[in-house]
C-alpha positions in Angstrom: -2.6 87.1 16.6 -3.9 85.5 13.3 -5.2 87.6 10.5 -8.8 87.5 9.4 -10.0 85.9 6.2 -10.9 89.3 4.9 -7.3 90.5 5.4 -5.8 87.4 3.9 -8.2 87.7 0.9 -7.3 91.4 0.4 -3.6 90.5 0.5 -4.1 87.6 -1.9 -6.0 89.7 -4.4 -3.1 92.2 -4.4 -0.5 89.5 -5.4 0.8 89.5 -9.0 -1.3 87.2 -11.2 1.2 84.3 -11.3 1.5 84.3 -7.5 -2.4 84.4 -7.2 -2.6 81.4 -9.5 0.0 79.5 -7.6 -1.8 80.2 -4.3 -5.1 79.1 -5.8 -3.5 75.8 -6.9 -2.0 75.2 -3.5 -5.3 75.9 -1.8 -7.2 73.6 -4.2 -4.6 70.8 -3.8 -5.0 71.1 0.0 -8.8 71.0 -0.1 -11.0 68.0 0.1 -12.0 68.6 -3.5 -8.6 67.3 -4.6 -9.6 63.9 -3.2 -12.8 63.6 -5.2 -13.1 60.8 -7.8 -12.1 62.2 -11.3 -14.7 62.2 -14.0 -14.3 59.5 -16.5 -14.4 61.9 -19.5 -11.7 64.0 -17.9 -9.5 61.0 -17.2 -10.0 59.8 -20.9 -9.1 63.3 -22.1 -5.9 63.2 -20.1 -5.0 59.7 -21.3 -5.5 61.0 -24.9 -3.3 64.0 -24.2 -0.5 61.9 -22.7 -0.6 59.4 -25.6 -0.3 62.3 -28.1 2.6 63.8 -26.2 4.4 60.5 -26.1 3.8 60.0 -29.8 5.2 63.4 -30.6 8.3 62.7 -28.5 8.8 59.3 -30.1 8.4 60.9 -33.6 11.0 63.5 -32.8 8.5 66.4 -33.1 9.2 67.7 -29.6 12.0 67.4 -27.2 11.8 67.0 -23.4 13.7 69.0 -20.8 15.8 67.8 -17.9 14.0 68.0 -14.6 16.6 70.5 -13.2 15.9 72.8 -16.2 12.2 72.6 -15.6 12.6 73.5 -11.9 14.9 76.4 -12.9 12.3 77.7 -15.4 9.6 77.5 -12.7 11.6 79.4 -10.2 12.4 82.1 -12.7 8.8 82.4 -13.8 7.3 82.6 -10.3 10.1 84.3 -8.4 9.6 82.1 -5.2 
């Protein structure tokens, strides 16, 4: 028997903050809203952010991490 939306909502609200945020992101990604056309100003802001990050890496101001290390950090943080 499936649980009601009210039950699922109550359980979701009781999750630790990081797990609630992860659940919210998963639900948003799975929704139709994820397929909407991005706003041009948002896309431009992301392009600027990406360019700034690349410039900082090229200038030696910041260092990247190996993908395996990033995944380990995520797993530690969210306790999957």
